[in-house]
C-alpha positions in Angstrom: -26.1 -18.8 -13.2 -22.9 -17.2 -14.5 -22.8 -15.4 -17.9 -20.2 -16.5 -20.3 -19.0 -15.3 -23.2 -20.4 -18.1 -25.1 -24.1 -17.6 -23.9 -23.8 -14.0 -24.8 -23.2 -14.5 -28.2 -25.6 -17.2 -28.9 -28.1 -14.8 -27.1 -26.7 -12.0 -29.9 -27.3 -14.1 -32.6 -30.6 -15.5 -31.4 -31.8 -11.6 -31.1 -30.2 -10.6 -34.3 -30.4 -13.6 -37.1 -29.0 -11.0 -39.9 -25.9 -10.5 -38.4 -23.5 -13.4 -38.7 -21.8 -15.5 -35.5 -17.9 -14.3 -36.4 -19.1 -10.6 -36.4 -20.9 -10.6 -33.2 -18.1 -12.3 -31.8 -15.5 -10.0 -33.5 -18.1 -6.4 -32.3 -17.8 -8.4 -28.3 -14.2 -8.9 -28.4 -13.6 -5.2 -29.5 -15.8 -4.0 -26.7 -13.8 -6.0 -24.0 -10.8 -5.3 -25.1 -11.4 -1.4 -25.1 -12.8 -1.8 -21.3 -9.9 -3.5 -20.7 -7.6 -1.2 -22.5 -9.4 1.8 -20.5 -9.2 0.0 -17.4 -5.2 -0.6 -17.6 -4.9 2.9 -18.4 -6.5 4.2 -15.4 -9.4 5.4 -17.2 -13.0 5.3 -16.2 -15.5 3.1 -18.4 -19.4 4.0 -17.8 -21.5 2.0 -19.5 -25.1 4.2 -19.6 -27.9 2.0 -18.0 -25.6 -0.4 -16.5 -23.1 1.0 -14.4 -19.2 2.3 -14.1 -16.2 0.5 -14.2 -13.1 2.1 -12.0 -9.6 1.2 -10.8 -8.7 1.6 -7.6 -4.7 1.0 -6.2 -4.1 -0.9 -3.5 -1.0 0.2 -1.3 2.1 -1.9 -0.3 1.7 -3.4 2.8 3.0 -6.2 5.2 0.3 -9.0 5.3 0.2 -12.3 7.3 0.2 -15.8 5.7 -3.2 -17.2 7.8 -1.5 -21.0 7.8 1.6 -20.1 9.2 1.3 -16.5 10.7 4.6 -15.4 8.9 4.6 -11.8 7.5 4.7 -11.3 3.8 5.3 -8.4 1.7 2.4 -7.6 -0.3 3.2 -5.2 -3.3 1.1 -2.3 -4.8 -1.7 -3.3 -7.0 -4.6 -2.3 -8.8 -8.4 -3.6 -8.2 -11.7 -3.3 -10.3 -14.2 -1.5 -8.6 -17.6 -1.8 -10.1 -21.0 0.5 -9.2 -24.0 -0.7 -10.9 -26.6 2.7 -12.3 -29.9 3.4 -10.5 -31.4 1.9 -13.4 -30.0 -1.5 -12.8 -30.2 -0.9 -9.2 -33.8 -0.5 -9.6 -34.5 -3.2 -12.2 -32.7 -6.0 -10.0 -34.7 -4.9 -6.9 -38.2 -4.7 -8.7 -38.0 -8.3 -10.7 -38.2 -5.6 -13.9 -36.9 -7.3 -17.7 
């Protein structure tokens, strides 16, 4: 099951009924946009107890189209790398909540 933003907001509103849904949505949007902005700048984002997001740069290269076998130039691009924290690793592997 994937975690989608609407389900996350529903869970937050169920756990914190004294907050308005629109405020929780605004809060969630601010957090996600700040993570995106930091990654775009090339900064590292660390969420203690959860993990670290960082960007890697893939160099430009010549790759092949698997269907036709022709050579294709692939430009340089950034990818996102995630490394989970030890706490999250333990929770996942020990089935802790």
